[in-house]
C-alpha positions as CSV (number, residue, x, y, z in Angstrom):
1,X,0.0,0.0,0.0
2,X,1.4,3.4,-1.0
3,X,1.6,6.3,1.4
4,X,-1.3,8.2,-0.1
5,X,-3.6,5.2,0.1
6,X,-2.5,4.5,3.7
7,X,-3.4,8.1,4.7
8,X,-6.8,7.8,3.1
9,X,-7.5,4.5,4.8
10,X,-6.3,5.9,8.2
11,X,-8.7,8.9,7.8
12,X,-11.6,6.6,7.0
13,X,-10.8,4.4,10.0
14,X,-10.5,7.3,12.4
15,X,-13.7,8.9,11.0
16,X,-15.5,5.6,11.6
17,X,-14.2,5.3,15.1
18,X,-15.2,8.8,15.9
19,X,-18.7,8.2,14.5
20,X,-19.0,5.1,16.6
21,X,-17.9,7.0,19.7
22,X,-20.4,9.8,19.0
23,X,-23.2,7.3,18.6
24,X,-22.2,5.4,21.7
25,X,-22.1,8.6,23.7
26,X,-25.5,9.6,22.4
27,X,-27.0,6.2,23.3
28,X,-25.4,6.5,26.8
29,X,-26.8,10.0,27.3
30,X,-30.2,8.9,26.0
31,X,-30.3,5.9,28.3
32,X,-29.1,8.0,31.2
33,X,-31.8,10.5,30.7
34,X,-34.7,8.3,29.8
35,X,-34.1,5.0,31.5
36,X,-32.5,5.9,34.8
37,X,-34.6,6.2,38.0
38,X,-36.1,9.6,38.7
39,X,-34.8,12.0,41.3
40,X,-36.6,11.3,44.6
41,X,-36.9,13.9,47.3
42,X,-38.7,13.8,50.7
43,X,-40.6,16.8,51.9
44,X,-42.7,17.8,55.0
45,X,-45.8,19.9,54.9
46,X,-47.9,21.4,57.7
47,X,-51.6,21.2,58.1
48,X,-54.0,22.6,60.7
49,X,-55.3,20.2,63.4
50,X,-59.0,19.3,63.2
51,X,-59.2,19.7,67.0
52,X,-58.7,23.0,68.9
53,X,-55.8,21.6,70.9
54,X,-52.1,22.1,70.0
55,X,-50.1,23.3,66.9
56,X,-50.3,22.3,63.3
57,X,-49.5,18.7,62.2
58,X,-46.7,17.7,59.9
59,X,-47.3,15.3,57.1
60,X,-44.7,13.7,54.8
61,X,-44.6,13.8,51.0
62,X,-42.3,12.4,48.3
63,X,-41.4,14.2,45.0
64,X,-40.4,12.2,41.9
65,X,-38.7,14.4,39.2
66,X,-37.8,13.1,35.7
67,X,-34.0,12.9,35.3
68,X,-34.2,14.6,31.9
69,X,-32.5,18.0,32.7
70,X,-35.7,20.0,31.9
71,X,-36.3,23.0,34.2
72,X,-40.1,22.6,34.2
73,X,-42.4,19.6,34.1
74,X,-46.1,18.9,33.9
75,X,-47.1,17.5,37.3
76,X,-49.5,15.1,38.9
77,X,-50.4,14.8,42.6
78,X,-51.5,11.3,43.7
79,X,-53.3,10.6,46.9
80,X,-53.5,7.2,48.6
81,X,-56.6,5.3,49.8
82,X,-58.3,4.7,53.1
83,X,-56.0,3.2,55.7
84,X,-53.2,3.2,53.2
85,X,-50.0,5.3,52.7
86,X,-48.1,7.1,50.0
87,X,-45.9,4.1,49.5
88,X,-48.7,2.4,47.7
89,X,-48.6,5.1,45.1
90,X,-44.9,5.0,44.4
91,X,-44.9,2.4,41.6
92,X,-47.2,4.6,39.5
93,X,-45.3,7.7,40.6
94,X,-42.0,6.3,39.3
95,X,-43.6,5.3,36.0
96,X,-45.1,8.8,35.5
97,X,-41.7,10.4,36.3
98,X,-40.0,8.1,33.7
99,X,-42.4,9.5,31.2
100,X,-41.8,13.2,31.7
101,X,-44.1,14.1,34.6
102,X,-43.2,15.4,38.0
103,X,-45.1,13.5,40.7
104,X,-46.0,14.3,44.3
105,X,-47.3,11.6,46.7
106,X,-48.1,12.3,50.3
107,X,-49.6,10.8,53.5
108,X,-53.0,12.1,54.7
109,X,-52.8,13.1,58.4
110,X,-54.2,10.3,60.4
111,X,-55.1,8.5,57.2
112,X,-53.7,5.1,58.2
113,X,-52.6,3.0,61.2
114,X,-49.2,2.9,59.4
115,X,-49.1,6.6,58.5
116,X,-45.8,8.4,58.7
117,X,-47.6,11.3,60.4
118,X,-48.0,9.3,63.6
119,X,-51.4,11.0,64.2
120,X,-54.3,9.0,65.4
121,X,-57.1,8.4,62.9
122,X,-59.6,10.2,65.1
123,X,-57.9,13.5,64.0
124,X,-58.7,12.8,60.4
125,X,-61.9,14.1,58.8
126,X,-63.1,14.4,55.2
127,X,-62.2,18.1,55.2
128,X,-58.8,17.6,56.8
129,X,-57.9,15.3,53.9
130,X,-59.2,17.9,51.5
131,X,-57.1,20.5,53.2
132,X,-54.0,18.3,53.1
133,X,-54.4,17.8,49.4
134,X,-54.9,21.6,48.8
135,X,-51.7,22.4,50.7
136,X,-49.8,20.2,48.3
137,X,-51.6,21.8,45.3
138,X,-50.8,25.3,46.6
139,X,-47.1,24.3,46.8
140,X,-47.2,23.1,43.2
141,X,-48.8,26.3,42.0
142,X,-46.1,28.4,43.7
143,X,-43.1,26.4,42.5
144,X,-41.4,27.3,39.2
145,X,-40.4,23.7,38.7
146,X,-43.9,22.8,37.7
147,X,-45.9,23.7,34.6
148,X,-49.0,25.4,36.1
149,X,-50.8,25.0,32.8
150,X,-50.5,21.2,33.1
151,X,-51.5,20.2,36.6
152,X,-53.2,16.8,37.0
153,X,-55.1,15.6,40.1
154,X,-55.2,11.9,41.0
155,X,-56.3,9.6,43.8
156,X,-56.6,5.9,44.6
157,X,-59.7,4.4,46.1
158,X,-60.9,6.8,48.9
159,X,-58.1,9.1,47.8
160,X,-60.0,9.2,44.5
161,X,-63.1,10.6,46.2
162,X,-61.0,13.2,47.9
163,X,-59.2,14.1,44.7
164,X,-62.5,14.5,42.9
165,X,-63.7,17.0,45.5
166,X,-60.4,18.9,45.3
167,X,-60.5,18.9,41.5
168,X,-64.0,20.3,41.5
169,X,-63.1,23.0,43.9
170,X,-60.0,24.0,41.9
171,X,-61.2,23.0,38.4
172,X,-59.9,26.3,36.9
173,X,-56.4,25.4,38.1
174,X,-56.0,21.9,36.7
175,X,-55.9,20.1,33.3
176,X,-57.5,16.8,34.1
177,X,-58.2,14.0,36.7
178,X,-56.8,10.5,36.9
179,X,-58.8,8.2,39.2
180,X,-57.9,4.6,40.3
181,X,-60.9,2.6,41.4
182,X,-62.5,5.7,43.2
183,X,-64.5,4.7,46.3
184,X,-67.4,7.1,45.8
185,X,-69.7,4.7,47.6
186,X,-68.0,5.5,50.9
187,X,-69.9,8.8,51.0
188,X,-73.2,6.9,51.1
189,X,-71.9,4.2,53.4
190,X,-70.8,6.7,56.0
191,X,-74.4,7.3,57.0
192,X,-74.9,3.5,57.6
193,X,-71.8,3.4,59.8
194,X,-73.2,6.3,61.9
195,X,-76.5,4.6,62.3
196,X,-74.7,1.5,63.6
197,X,-73.4,3.5,66.5
198,X,-70.0,4.2,68.1
199,X,-67.5,1.6,69.2
200,X,-68.2,0.5,72.8
201,X,-65.7,0.9,75.6
202,X,-63.3,2.8,73.4
203,X,-62.1,5.1,76.2
204,X,-60.9,2.1,78.2
205,X,-59.2,0.3,75.3
206,X,-57.6,3.0,73.2
207,X,-54.3,4.8,73.4
208,X,-54.0,7.8,75.8
209,X,-53.5,10.3,73.0
210,X,-56.8,9.8,71.3
211,X,-58.6,13.1,70.8
212,X,-62.4,13.2,71.4
213,X,-62.9,16.8,70.1
214,X,-64.4,15.3,66.9
215,X,-67.0,13.2,68.7
216,X,-67.3,9.5,69.5
217,X,-65.2,7.0,67.6
218,X,-66.4,4.4,65.2
219,X,-64.6,1.2,64.0
220,X,-64.9,1.4,60.2
221,X,-63.0,-1.2,58.3
222,X,-60.4,-1.7,61.0
223,X,-59.7,2.0,61.5
224,X,-61.1,4.2,64.3
225,X,-62.7,7.3,62.8
226,X,-64.5,10.1,64.4
227,X,-68.2,11.0,64.3
228,X,-67.2,14.3,62.6
229,X,-65.4,12.3,59.9
230,X,-68.5,10.2,59.1
231,X,-70.8,13.2,59.3
232,X,-68.8,15.4,57.0
233,X,-68.4,12.5,54.5
234,X,-72.1,11.7,54.5
235,X,-72.9,15.3,53.8
236,X,-70.3,16.0,51.2
237,X,-72.7,15.7,48.2
238,X,-70.4,13.6,46.1
239,X,-72.8,13.4,43.1
240,X,-73.1,17.2,43.0
241,X,-69.3,17.5,43.1
242,X,-69.0,15.0,40.2
243,X,-71.6,16.8,38.1
244,X,-69.8,20.1,38.6
245,X,-66.4,18.8,37.6
246,X,-66.2,20.1,34.0
247,X,-62.7,18.6,33.4
248,X,-61.7,15.5,31.5
249,X,-61.5,12.5,33.7
250,X,-60.1,9.0,33.3
251,X,-61.3,6.2,35.6
252,X,-59.2,3.0,35.9
253,X,-61.3,0.2,37.3
254,X,-60.6,-3.5,37.8
255,X,-63.3,-5.9,36.6
256,X,-62.9,-8.2,39.6
257,X,-62.5,-5.5,42.3
258,X,-64.5,-6.8,45.4
259,X,-64.1,-3.5,47.3
260,X,-65.0,-0.8,44.7
261,X,-67.0,-2.9,42.2
262,X,-67.3,-2.2,38.5
263,X,-71.1,-1.8,39.1
264,X,-70.4,1.0,41.6
265,X,-68.0,2.8,39.3
266,X,-70.4,2.4,36.4
267,X,-73.1,4.0,38.5
268,X,-71.1,7.0,39.6
269,X,-69.3,7.6,36.3
270,X,-72.6,8.6,34.7
271,X,-72.6,11.8,36.7
272,X,-69.3,13.1,35.2
273,X,-69.7,15.6,32.3
274,X,-66.6,14.1,30.6
275,X,-65.2,10.8,31.7
276,X,-63.4,7.8,30.1
277,X,-63.7,4.4,31.8
278,X,-60.9,2.0,31.3
279,X,-61.7,-1.5,32.6
280,X,-58.7,-3.4,33.6
281,X,-59.1,-7.1,32.9
282,X,-58.4,-9.2,36.0
283,X,-57.9,-6.0,38.0
284,X,-58.5,-6.2,41.7
285,X,-58.5,-3.4,44.3
286,X,-54.9,-2.4,43.7
287,X,-53.2,-3.0,40.4
288,X,-50.0,-5.1,40.0
289,X,-47.9,-6.5,37.1
290,X,-49.8,-6.5,33.8
291,X,-52.9,-4.8,35.3
292,X,-50.7,-1.9,36.7
293,X,-48.9,-1.6,33.4
294,X,-52.2,-1.3,31.5
295,X,-53.5,1.4,33.9
296,X,-50.2,3.3,33.7
297,X,-50.2,3.3,29.9
298,X,-53.8,4.4,29.7
299,X,-53.3,7.2,32.2
300,X,-50.1,8.5,30.5
301,X,-51.8,8.5,27.2
302,X,-54.7,10.4,28.7
303,X,-52.4,13.1,30.2
304,X,-50.1,13.5,27.2
305,X,-53.1,14.0,24.9
306,X,-54.0,17.0,27.0
307,X,-50.6,18.7,27.3
């Protein structure tokens, strides 16, 4: 091979190697941005007590931010269900963050025996949960990291009922609503629990720090709740709230859910001005594996179509 041909060959080889390096670097950057886990940060909010005794309560939240380098993201707030915690929302939160949405999950004050708030469930009422949610929403609206033109409200089970009430109250501030098996029936059932009467001998069997400012306590589905909680819930007018929610809604409902049944969801969904029902085949009360993947894909499609 003469010197001229050698130089040409060398240039070609070097150019090829450089091209491979550029492509490899691009793939690495792409994978680093789009396939790495989101940035996760813990936060603490404060909310007023439902009783007249003492200072505000703290409640914990967790923020999932896409690792894409963008300064602003559309955002979705996700609330957990009755006697549950924000940890049950973290799978879907990570999925949403990996698809470009900032996500905030949080613990309702007194919303569970396992709540990070360490507040007894007697301090929880329907309106304290609404207030907790609104405090998170207010934080989002005041933070430049979130696109205020693309705020979505979401909730799971009873958290879906609370999310619906919040969404109706703040409908001019949000883009849409994502509901996982919303437990609207609980607003009706609260009246029945009240009629059954309070739990007997609770003063002698409960912890010393139980507050009675909210009335007598009732054992509802293994959680002690107050008379005030049940009264507020029974009077919340959930059908009227649904009718007044003039935003697009997607409802993700399992077809074998024994807690929030498909029949119950079909009944309540008729009151929404605009709602899409996605029935998850073999979906129970809480989605896992293929059922969770189907719900995640449907809800991401719903939100991205409205950006």
